C-alpha positions in Angstrom: -24.7 54.1 36.7 -28.2 54.6 35.4 -27.1 58.1 33.9 -24.7 56.3 31.7 -27.1 53.4 30.6 -29.7 56.3 29.7 -27.3 58.3 27.8 -26.2 55.4 25.7 -29.9 54.4 25.0 -30.4 58.0 23.9 -27.4 57.8 21.6 -28.4 54.4 20.1 -31.9 55.8 19.7 -30.7 58.8 17.8 -28.5 56.7 15.6 -25.1 58.0 17.0 -24.0 54.6 18.0 -24.8 51.1 17.0 -26.5 48.7 19.6 -23.5 46.1 19.3 -21.3 49.0 20.6 -23.5 49.6 23.8 -21.1 47.9 26.4 -18.1 49.7 24.9 -19.6 53.0 25.2 -21.1 52.3 28.7 -17.7 51.2 30.0 -15.9 54.3 28.3 -18.4 56.7 29.8 -18.6 55.1 33.3 -14.7 55.3 33.5 -14.5 58.7 32.0 -16.9 60.0 34.7 -15.1 58.2 37.6 -11.8 59.7 36.3 -13.5 63.2 36.4 -14.8 62.6 40.0 -11.5 61.4 41.2 -9.4 64.2 39.7 -12.1 66.7 41.3 -11.7 64.9 44.8 -8.0 65.0 44.5 -8.0 68.8 43.7 -10.5 69.4 46.4 -8.2 67.7 49.1 -5.6 69.7 47.9 -7.6 72.8 48.2 -8.7 71.9 51.9 -5.1 71.3 52.8 -4.0 74.7 51.4 -1.8 72.8 49.0 -3.4 73.5 45.6 -0.1 73.8 43.6 1.4 70.7 45.4 -1.7 68.7 44.4 -1.1 69.6 40.7 2.5 68.5 41.2 1.2 65.2 42.8 -1.2 64.7 39.7 1.9 65.5 37.2 4.1 63.1 38.8 1.9 60.3 40.0 -0.4 59.7 37.2 2.0 59.0 34.2 3.8 56.6 36.7 0.8 54.9 38.2 -0.7 54.5 34.7 2.5 52.8 33.3 3.9 51.1 36.5 0.7 49.3 37.6 0.8 48.0 41.1 -2.0 47.3 43.8 -5.6 47.7 42.8 -8.6 47.6 45.3 -11.3 44.9 44.8 -14.0 47.4 44.4 -14.5 50.8 42.8 -15.7 52.3 46.2 -12.5 51.1 47.9 -10.5 52.3 45.1 -11.9 55.8 45.5 -11.4 55.9 49.3 -7.9 54.4 49.1 -7.1 56.9 46.6 -8.3 59.9 48.5 -6.5 58.6 51.5 -3.2 58.3 49.6 -3.6 61.7 48.2 -4.0 63.3 51.5 -1.2 61.0 52.9 1.2 62.1 50.1 0.3 65.9 50.4 0.9 65.5 54.1 4.2 63.8 53.7 5.3 66.4 51.2 4.5 69.3 53.9 6.5 67.4 56.6 9.2 66.3 54.6 9.9 69.6 53.0 13.6 70.8 53.5 14.8 67.5 54.6 17.0 66.8 51.6 18.9 63.9 52.9 15.7 61.8 53.9 14.3 62.9 50.5 17.2 61.6 48.7 17.0 58.2 50.4 13.4 57.8 49.7 14.0 58.8 46.2 16.7 56.4 45.7 14.9 53.4 47.3 11.7 54.1 45.4 13.5 54.4 42.2 15.3 51.0 42.7 11.7 49.3 43.3 10.1 50.8 40.3 13.0 50.2 38.0 12.9 46.5 39.3 9.4 45.8 39.7 7.5 47.9 37.1 5.2 47.2 35.6 3.3 45.0 38.1 0.3 43.5 36.4 -3.3 43.3 37.9 -5.2 39.9 37.9 -7.9 41.6 35.7 -5.3 42.9 33.3 -2.5 40.4 32.8 0.3 41.7 30.5 2.0 40.0 27.6 5.9 40.3 27.1 5.5 43.2 24.7 3.4 45.3 27.1 5.7 44.5 30.0 8.6 46.0 27.9 6.5 49.0 26.7 5.2 49.8 30.1 8.3 49.2 31.9 10.1 51.7 29.5 7.4 54.1 30.0 7.4 53.8 33.8 11.1 54.3 33.9 10.7 57.3 31.6 8.0 58.9 33.9 10.1 58.1 36.9 13.3 59.9 35.5 11.1 62.9 34.7 9.7 62.9 38.4 13.2 62.7 39.8 14.1 65.5 37.3 11.1 67.6 38.3 11.8 67.0 42.0 15.3 68.1 41.6 14.4 71.4 39.7 11.9 72.3 42.4 14.6 71.7 45.0 17.0 74.0 43.1 14.5 76.6 42.9 13.7 76.5 46.6 10.2 75.1 46.0 10.8 72.6 48.8 7.2 71.4 49.6 6.7 70.8 45.8 9.9 68.7 45.5 8.9 66.7 48.7 5.5 66.2 47.3 6.9 64.8 44.0 9.3 62.4 45.9 6.4 61.3 48.3 4.4 60.5 45.0 7.3 58.4 43.8 7.7 56.7 47.2 3.8 55.8 47.3 4.2 54.5 43.8 7.0 52.1 44.9 4.9 51.2 48.0 1.9 50.3 45.6 4.1 48.1 43.4 5.5 46.3 46.3 1.9 45.7 47.6 0.7 44.6 43.9 3.7 42.3 43.6 3.0 40.6 47.0 -0.9 40.4 46.0 0.3 38.7 42.7 2.5 36.0 44.4 -0.4 35.3 47.0 -2.8 34.8 44.1 -0.5 32.3 42.3 0.0 30.4 45.4 -3.6 30.1 46.0 -4.1 29.0 42.3 -1.3 26.6 42.7 -2.8 25.2 46.0 -6.3 24.8 44.6 -4.9 22.6 41.5 
């Protein structure tokens, strides 16, 4: 982004940051802006679907789980943007359809929980994890999963069925991403081993 580069050049010229830290600041500003854009688009999708509160529940449930569990990552930022927006709409739509279907939601929650407990965290080829990181992120992912299931249960008890279903759909979507990331990692290892 040219705007980020100009901002960093200005900060260097003003003596706010050092030239040797340029790449770090460009990276940080770029990802900060992308995060704001993604959150704004996510909320806009929720508003467009008349599911504002549900999209906030989605963010509360999905973001901590995704941050710690890892999973599938798109090859480019543009693909990531479109995939992410599609996933948001699909999860909100699923939450709307599944609301009130407690048995189905229970099965989805159980299946997703098993996948997340077994697989998380799933590393990305661009960010391999060492043993300590695997332990830390795995523990955090399980904690986030527990809180999500607790939140879904509390919402169900309070008869906020669309909210509960949205949280469970978020957890299930995360499990699907973990499986996809796990399969992608296996294929990458097979390619590397075949190339040797």
